[in-house]
Every structure is written in structure tokens, then in C-alpha cells.
N, C-alpha and C positions, 0 to 999 in steps of 0.2 A: 379273526385272529387279533389278540390284544396288541396294542402298540406300546413302544417304550415310553413315550410321553403322551400325556393329555394336556393340551394347551387350552386353558379356560380363560375366556375374555368376557368379563361382565360388561354389559352395555346398557346405556340409557341415552336415547336421542343422539346416537353416534354415527349417523349416516355420513356426516362430513369427515369423520375421523377414521372410521373403520377401513376404508380402502387402503390407506397407507400401511396400517397395521397388518391386515390380511395379506396384502401383496408382499410384505417383508417375510411373512411365513412361507409363502409360495417359493421364495427365493432361498430358503434354507439349504445348506449343504448336507445336513442330516435330515432325512425324510421319514424316519420311523416315528410318526406322531399323528395324532388326530387333533382337530380343532373344534372346540365347542364354544359358541357364542350364546351367552345367557342374556336374554333381553328383558330388562326391567320395565315392561309395559310402556315402551317408547311411544311417543305421539308423532314422531317424524317418519321417515321412509326406511328406517333401519331394517325392519323385518323384510320388506320387499326387496331391498338392496341385497341382503344375504341370499334370499331365495333365488333371485335373478342372476346375480353375478358370481356367487361363491357356492356352487353346488356341493363342493367337497366339505363344506362346514356343516356340522350338526347344530341346528338352531333350536334353542330351548326358549320359547316365548313364555314369560311369566305373566300371570293375570294382574299382578300388582307389583309396585316397586318395592322389592325386598332389600334394597341397598346392596352395597358391595358384598357384605357377608352372606346374605341370603342367596344372591346370585352365584357366588363362588360355591357355596354348599350344594346348590342345585346342580352345578356343573360337575362337582366331584361325584355326586350320586349317580350321574349318568355316564361317567367316564370309565375307561378301562385301563389306562396306563399305570405303570408302577411308579412313574415320576409325574407329579402334578405341577405343571408350569402355569403360573398366573401372569397375565399380561393385560395392562390397562388398554382400553380402546384408543387412547391417545399416545400409545407407545409404538415405535418402529424398531424392530429387532435387526441387528446386524446379521448378515447372511450366515455367519459362523456361530450364532448365539447358541443354538441347541447342540451343535457339535461340541462346543467347549463345555457346556453343562454336562453332557454325557461323559466326557473325559474326566471331569472333576468328580462327578458322582461315582465313577468307577474307582478313582484314586483315593477317595475318602469315604469308605463305607460307614464310618462312624458318624458322618454328618447327616443330620436329619433334614437340613435345608441348605440351599446354595443361594448366596446373594450375588446379584449381578452388578456390573459396572454400568450405572445409569447416568447418562449424560443429558444435558439440556438439548431439546429438539432444535432450538434456533441458535444455540451457541455450543456447538458440538465438541468444543475443547474445554468446556466447563462442566463440573460435576453437579448432578442432583443427589446421587447417593453412591458411595463405595461400600455398601452395607450400612447397617444402622447400629448406632450406639445407644446406650441407656445410661444417663447420669445418676449420680448418687442423690441428687435432689428430685428424682422422679420424672425428669424430662427426657423424652426420647429425642435423638438427634440424627439427622442424615449425615453420615460420615463424609467429610469433604465437601459438603454443600457449598455451592457458589465458587469453589476454588477452580482455578485454571489447572488443567491436566498437564503437569510437567514430569510425570512419571512417579509421583509420590505414592500412588496407590496401584502399583503394578505387580505386587507380590500376592500370591495366594496365601491367605491367613484366616484364622478364626475371627469371627466378629459376633456381636451379640445377636443381631437379627438380620433378616433379609427384608428389604423394602418391598412391600406387596405390589408395587407397580410393575415389577419384573422379578419374579422369584420362583424358586422351584422347591418342592417338598416331596419327600418320599411318602408314598401312600400308606405304607404300613406304620410309619411314625404318626401320621395324621389319625389313623384308626386307633392308635394307642392313646394319644394325648387328647383326642377330640378335634373336631373340625373347627371352623371359625365360629366365634360366639356371635350369634345373630342379634343379641342385645346391643352390640356395638353399632350395628347398622353400617357405618363406614367410619374410617379414620381410627388409627391406633389398634385396629384389629390384628395387624401383623405383629405389633409389639406384644400384645396379649398372647398371641400364639407362640412367639419367641420365648416368652417367660415360661410357658408350660413345657415347651420343648427342652429348654435348658434345665429346668427343674427335674425333668425325667431323664436327663443324662445324654441328650442328643445335641451335638454342636451344630453351628452354622459356619460354612466355609465361604469366603469371598472369592469369586472367580473373575479376575480382572480382564480376561479376554472374552468373557460372555457379555457383550456390550449391547445396550439398548438405549434408545433416545426418547426422552419423555417431553411431550408438549405440555409443559407444566400448567396445571389448573385448567386445561382446555375442557375437562369433563367435570370440573367441580370448583373448589376454592371458594373464596368470599365468605358470605354469611354461613352457608352450610358447613364448610370446612371448619370455620371458627367455632361454631356451636358444638359439633361433635368432638373436635379436638379438645375443647375445654372440658366437656363432660367425661370423655373416655380416658383422658390422661389420669383423672382421679380414679376411674374404674380400674385401670391397670394396677395402680398402687394398691388399692384395697384388695383386689382379687389375687394378686400374684406375689408381691414382695414379702418374703419370709419375715416372721416376727423379729428375729435378731437384727435384721437389716432395718426394719421399721423403727425399732427401738433406738438404733444408732443414728439413723439419718432423718428421723421425722422433723427435727428443727429445720434442716436444709430443704426438705420437701414443703413444709409449711411456708417458709420464706419464699420459695420459688412460686408457689401458688399466689401468695400475696403480691409479689412483684408483678406477675402477669395481670392480676386484678387491678392493681394500681395503674399499670400502663394502659389498660383498657379504659379505666376511668378517665384518665387524662385525654384519651382519644374518643371521648363519649359520643361525639357527633358522628363518628364513623359507624356504619352498619355492622361491619365485621367486629369491631371492638365490643359493641353491645352484645353481639351474638356470642362472643367468647365469654363474657360475663354471665350470660344466661346459661351457657353450657357449664361453667363452673358451679353456678348455683344448683343446676339440675344434678350434677354429680354429687354435691354435698348433701342434697335432700334425698337422693335415691341410692346412695352407696350401700345401704344394708342389703339390697337385693343381690349384691355380690358375695355376701358372707357364706351362703350355702355352697357356692361354687368354690370359694376360697378353701374351705375345709377339705374338699376332695382334692384340690390341686396341691395343697401343702402335704397331704398324705402321700402324694405320688412322688415326692422329692427323692431322688436317688444320688444326689451330689452334695458335697459339703457346702456350708455357708461360706467358708473361705474361698472356695472355687467361684461361687456366685458373686461374691464381693469383688473378686479379681476381674470379673467381666465388666464392672461398672466404671464409667469414666468419672474422674474427679470434676468438681464444679469449677468453672473458670473464675 
């Protein structure tokens, strides 16, 4: 019998992180869900750990590392739930996480996605994301990042995107707009999906009582994050931003990319800085591969440019 939720956890060398994540799912007050761990060809004890200690989990071992996007898509293909919940292997869910998401999903049938209140794992009164925003200069931002929680993000409200570290999507919406773009591999794939979702007329709702704790960069970060963020930020712009908004905001977008490049150049001795520059260069050299996808995405638009512009944050 199909479950209400399919919780998909992409994993790579996560043996030290997965127990806290999976134990937090065992403790959920809402139990109508399945768990799928998609392993990206780990070289540690991840596969043995799942098989030995978590028999309730469906393990999907991949023969190669397909990144976050490939792993999630493999999980979606094998899942049965009408709500697809993504959880990073370095995230611990509050016991009421799924219960709250189920309530919000029922209350907002027009929402294609639900954004969670993601706090820092080691500073649990500080935000990692209260949903994600997108700025008019083409830079995605974790709403509330690094802020101390003093109640400023306690209200359910529309946001631009759900942070993929702990996010929920309606299966029928994913089937309509397309799953994660595996060209992205990792990073900004949730922003890309949010653009496609918003263009098609599906909103995202922030659920402040659906709380998760993120052990930031425990599964990535550094050089890898910098490269793919640098490249994929450009891919998102080329692929998704409608022409009227591009025409209006391209100077701000160009300025933002130049500022990032200049900052990386000043920090040239740092590996992450050089990786960010390589990513930007890769994005500029390979952006035409997004044009075919762009045409199909822009044809799918069901909302006004004014509505989309209203979702974008001003540049500080």
C-alpha cells in the first residue's frame, strides 16, 4: 500500500552521519512514510550500516556517484508516496517534522512545495534557511541564514523556494514540471526546480514548525560546493529567468558575477576561491547547453512577469 510520504536521502560516505538522520525518522509522530536511502557508490560502511541496522529502509545502491540530482531522481523513480520529502544525510528531523508538513500540505493545496525551518545542527537557535529567496541580481539566498531565532520567521508564508536539504514536493507537480536536472549534479538544483515550479504556477509555502537541524557542510562544502555553485548559478539564470526580467536586471546580474569573481581573485590562494572561479568560467563556456531546456521551460509559464518579479528580493 502506498505511503503518504516518501523520504529520500541521497548518501555518499555517510556512515558517520546517517544514524542520527535515520533515528530521527524512527522518532516521527507521523508514521505514514517510507524511507529510501540512495547511495552514490560510497567507499565507507554506508551500505553495510543500512542493511544491518535499518532494515525498514529501502536501500538503492548506485554503481557510480550521480550526485545529489541523480540520487534524488533514482529515489523518486523507486518511491510510492504522493509527497516527496528530501533530507540530507547530515540533517536530523524534529519528531514533529512530517506531522507538520502533512498539516501544511493539506492546508495549502495550491503549494507545489513546502519549505522547512532548517536550523544549524551545532547552534540550534540559529537559522540555516527559513525557505530560500532569489535576488534580482541572480543570486539565491538562504532566508534568515546565520540569524538567531527570535521569532522573526514563525509565520507560514509563501517563499520563492524550498532549500533541498529538507524539503517536500508534491509528486504530481514534479511529474508536471520535470524532476531534478542531472546536469547540475549538485548545488542550486533546488533553485532551478523552484523556478520551473513558480513559472508553472505552483507556489512554495514555508512551514515554520517543520523543523530540521543541518550539520552544515558535513557532506560537502569547500572546493566541490564552490565549483558547482559558481557554475550552476549561471545555469539557473540562463535556463529559467524570463526574457523581460533578464532585460531589466542583466546589469545587476553581471555586476554580481563580477563581484564574486573579483572577491575570488583577491582570495586566489584559497582552494575554494579558485574553484568558484573555475565554476564561473565553466558556466560561461557551457551555458548554451541550457538553451534548449530554456525554450521548453519558458513555454510552460502560466503566471505573469509581474508576479514573478514580486517574488524576487531587491539587492542589498
